[in-house]
C-alpha positions as CSV (number, residue, x, y, z in Angstrom):
1,M,33.8,-15.2,57.6
2,S,31.2,-17.2,59.3
3,P,27.5,-16.0,59.4
4,D,27.7,-15.5,63.1
5,R,30.9,-13.5,62.9
6,A,29.5,-11.4,60.1
7,R,26.4,-10.6,62.2
8,A,28.6,-9.7,65.1
9,V,30.6,-7.3,63.0
10,S,27.4,-5.8,61.6
11,R,26.1,-5.2,65.1
12,T,29.4,-3.7,66.2
13,S,29.4,-1.3,63.3
14,L,25.9,0.0,63.8
15,P,27.0,2.7,66.3
16,S,29.7,3.7,63.9
17,Q,27.2,4.0,61.1
18,A,24.9,6.1,63.2
19,E,27.9,8.2,64.4
20,D,29.0,8.9,60.8
21,L,25.4,9.8,59.7
22,I,24.8,12.3,62.6
23,R,28.2,13.8,62.2
24,E,27.5,14.4,58.5
25,M,24.1,16.0,59.3
26,I,25.8,18.4,61.7
27,L,28.6,19.3,59.3
28,D,26.4,19.9,56.3
29,G,23.9,22.0,58.4
30,T,21.0,19.6,58.4
31,L,21.2,19.7,62.1
32,G,21.9,23.3,63.3
33,A,23.6,24.5,66.5
34,G,21.4,24.0,69.5
35,E,19.0,21.7,67.7
36,R,17.6,18.8,69.6
37,L,18.1,15.3,68.0
38,N,14.9,13.4,67.2
39,E,16.2,10.0,68.3
40,V,13.1,8.1,67.1
41,A,13.2,9.6,63.6
42,I,17.0,9.1,63.2
43,A,16.8,5.5,64.4
44,E,13.9,4.7,62.0
45,S,15.6,6.5,59.1
46,I,18.7,4.2,59.3
47,G,16.9,1.1,60.5
48,I,18.6,0.7,63.9
49,S,17.4,0.4,67.5
50,R,17.8,3.1,70.1
51,G,20.7,1.3,71.7
52,P,23.3,1.7,68.9
53,L,22.0,5.2,68.4
54,R,22.6,6.2,72.0
55,E,26.1,4.8,71.8
56,A,26.7,7.0,68.7
57,I,25.4,10.0,70.6
58,K,27.7,9.2,73.5
59,R,30.7,9.1,71.2
60,L,29.7,12.4,69.4
61,S,29.2,14.1,72.8
62,G,32.8,13.1,73.7
63,Q,34.0,14.6,70.4
64,G,32.3,17.9,71.0
65,Y,29.6,17.6,68.4
66,L,26.7,17.1,70.9
67,T,25.7,17.8,74.4
68,S,23.3,15.6,76.5
69,E,20.9,17.0,79.0
70,T,19.1,14.8,81.6
71,H,15.4,14.3,80.7
72,R,15.8,16.5,77.6
73,G,17.9,14.5,75.2
74,A,20.9,15.3,73.0
75,F,21.5,18.7,71.3
76,V,23.9,19.9,68.7
77,K,26.7,21.7,70.6
78,Q,26.4,25.4,70.6
79,Y,29.6,27.2,71.5
80,T,29.5,30.3,73.8
81,P,31.6,33.4,73.0
82,Q,33.9,32.5,75.9
83,E,34.4,28.9,74.6
84,I,35.4,30.3,71.2
85,V,37.8,32.7,72.8
86,D,39.3,29.8,74.9
87,L,39.8,27.7,71.8
88,Y,41.5,30.6,69.9
89,E,43.7,31.2,72.9
90,L,44.7,27.5,73.0
91,R,45.2,27.5,69.2
92,S,47.4,30.6,69.5
93,A,49.5,29.2,72.3
94,L,50.2,26.0,70.3
95,E,50.7,27.7,66.9
96,L,53.0,30.4,68.1
97,H,55.3,28.0,69.9
98,A,55.2,25.6,66.9
99,L,56.1,28.5,64.6
100,R,59.2,29.3,66.6
101,L,60.2,25.6,66.3
102,A,59.5,25.7,62.5
103,V,61.8,28.7,62.1
104,Q,64.6,26.7,63.7
105,R,63.9,23.3,62.1
106,A,62.1,23.6,58.7
107,A,64.1,22.9,55.6
108,D,64.3,25.7,53.1
109,A,63.0,23.4,50.3
110,D,59.8,22.7,52.3
111,L,59.2,26.4,53.0
112,E,59.9,27.4,49.4
113,A,57.3,24.8,48.2
114,L,54.7,26.2,50.6
115,A,55.6,29.7,49.3
116,R,54.9,28.6,45.7
117,R,51.5,27.2,46.7
118,L,50.5,30.4,48.4
119,S,51.6,32.5,45.4
120,D,49.5,30.3,43.1
121,E,46.5,30.5,45.4
122,Y,46.8,34.3,45.7
123,A,46.9,34.6,41.9
124,R,43.9,32.3,41.5
125,L,41.8,34.3,44.1
126,T,42.7,37.7,42.6
127,R,42.0,36.4,39.1
128,H,38.5,35.1,40.1
129,A,37.8,38.3,42.0
130,A,38.4,40.3,38.9
131,D,35.7,38.3,37.1
132,A,32.6,38.5,39.2
133,A,30.7,36.2,36.8
134,E,33.3,33.4,37.1
135,Q,32.5,30.6,39.5
136,R,34.9,31.1,42.4
137,E,36.4,28.2,44.4
138,P,36.9,29.0,48.1
139,Y,40.3,29.4,49.7
140,V,40.7,25.8,50.9
141,S,44.3,26.3,52.1
142,E,43.4,28.6,55.1
143,L,43.6,25.9,57.8
144,D,46.0,23.7,55.7
145,F,48.6,26.5,55.7
146,H,48.6,26.6,59.5
147,E,48.7,22.8,59.8
148,Q,51.7,22.7,57.4
149,L,53.6,25.2,59.4
150,V,52.9,23.3,62.6
151,A,54.0,20.1,60.9
152,L,57.3,21.7,60.0
153,S,57.9,22.2,63.7
154,G,58.5,18.5,63.9
155,N,56.5,18.2,67.1
156,R,53.8,15.6,66.8
157,E,52.2,16.2,70.2
158,I,51.6,19.9,69.3
159,R,50.3,18.9,66.0
160,D,47.8,16.4,67.5
161,Q,46.6,18.8,70.2
162,L,46.2,21.6,67.7
163,S,44.2,19.3,65.4
164,H,41.8,18.6,68.2
165,A,41.4,22.3,69.0
166,N,40.9,23.2,65.3
167,H,38.2,20.5,65.1
168,K,36.2,22.2,67.8
169,L,36.8,25.6,66.3
170,Y,35.4,24.3,63.0
171,L,32.3,23.2,64.7
172,A,31.9,26.5,66.5
173,L,32.4,28.6,63.4
174,R,30.4,26.7,60.8
175,P,27.8,29.5,60.5
176,T,30.5,32.0,59.4
177,A,31.4,32.4,55.8
178,R,34.5,33.9,54.2
179,T,34.2,36.6,51.6
180,S,36.6,36.8,48.6
181,T,38.1,40.0,50.2
182,R,38.8,38.2,53.5
183,E,40.2,35.2,51.6
184,E,42.7,37.4,49.7
185,H,43.6,39.0,53.1
186,A,44.2,35.6,54.6
187,V,46.5,34.6,51.8
188,S,48.4,37.9,52.0
189,A,48.8,37.4,55.7
190,H,50.1,33.9,55.2
191,R,52.6,35.1,52.6
192,Q,53.9,37.7,55.0
193,I,54.3,35.2,57.8
194,L,56.1,32.8,55.6
195,D,58.5,35.5,54.4
196,R,59.5,36.0,58.0
197,V,59.9,32.2,58.5
198,L,62.1,32.0,55.4
199,A,64.2,34.9,56.8
200,R,64.5,32.9,60.0
201,D,63.0,35.8,61.9
202,A,61.1,34.1,64.7
203,D,60.0,37.2,66.5
204,G,58.7,38.8,63.3
205,A,56.8,35.7,62.3
206,V,55.2,35.3,65.7
207,E,54.1,38.9,65.8
208,L,52.4,38.6,62.4
209,L,50.8,35.2,63.2
210,A,49.5,36.6,66.5
211,A,47.9,39.5,64.7
212,H,46.4,37.2,62.1
213,L,44.9,34.9,64.7
214,A,43.5,37.9,66.7
215,D,41.9,39.3,63.5
216,S,40.4,35.9,62.7
217,M,38.9,35.6,66.2
218,S,37.5,39.1,66.1
219,N,35.9,38.6,62.7
220,S,34.4,35.3,63.6
221,L,32.8,36.6,66.7
222,S,31.5,39.6,64.8
223,V,29.9,37.4,62.1
224,L,28.3,35.3,64.7
225,G,26.8,38.4,66.3
226,L,29.0,38.1,69.3
227,S,31.8,40.3,70.6
228,D,35.2,39.9,72.2
229,S,35.8,42.3,75.1
230,S,39.5,42.0,74.9
231,D,42.3,40.8,72.6
232,P,43.9,38.0,74.5
233,I,45.9,36.6,71.6
234,Q,47.7,39.9,70.7
235,R,48.1,40.7,74.4
236,S,49.9,37.4,75.0
237,V,52.6,38.5,72.5
238,D,52.9,42.1,73.7
239,T,53.4,41.1,77.4
């Protein structure tokens, strides 16, 4: 590669480098929800000008990480209770339909493999819970379980849309933390849902998943010090 082309690539990658850095700072909590970005300090810390930094901010705003206010600057996105409810409603609509498709389409072998993983995970969590002194690893399969069920629906568009919604939910719910009791509850709920899928009971699986998602939303809002005035996810199944 010629020196001129190398310099061009380097200049092009500067916004991407800044984008990655700011995203990491948001995800690891260095930048908290509602916090204003100090553009001068960030630009100086990574040795770039304000131009590439502002391009990075524009990208991150489009992805839901930041919001920009005229004459005030860029802030880490802070989700409102209604926005969180909206995201859960979207997630529910997509997941519940995908679950019905998975009941129809998923191969028994794929479902049985997922069931084995859940059994192993439940055994690990209960074993660690029995030994309070043991270093406990978190239940990392919470979202993965849902994503795998959606993947088994065979509908890539639903999968892509749900991934985008879950990405925003992750940003909104970063301040919440799962206790070991809630993690065990999540695995137990997942196993019950999967049992209904294995039995090809679409209505039963949908009812359990709707209750699981409604419980997740209620708990998340409670931990954040917010409240949900209704139960739109469960209501959508009941009506």
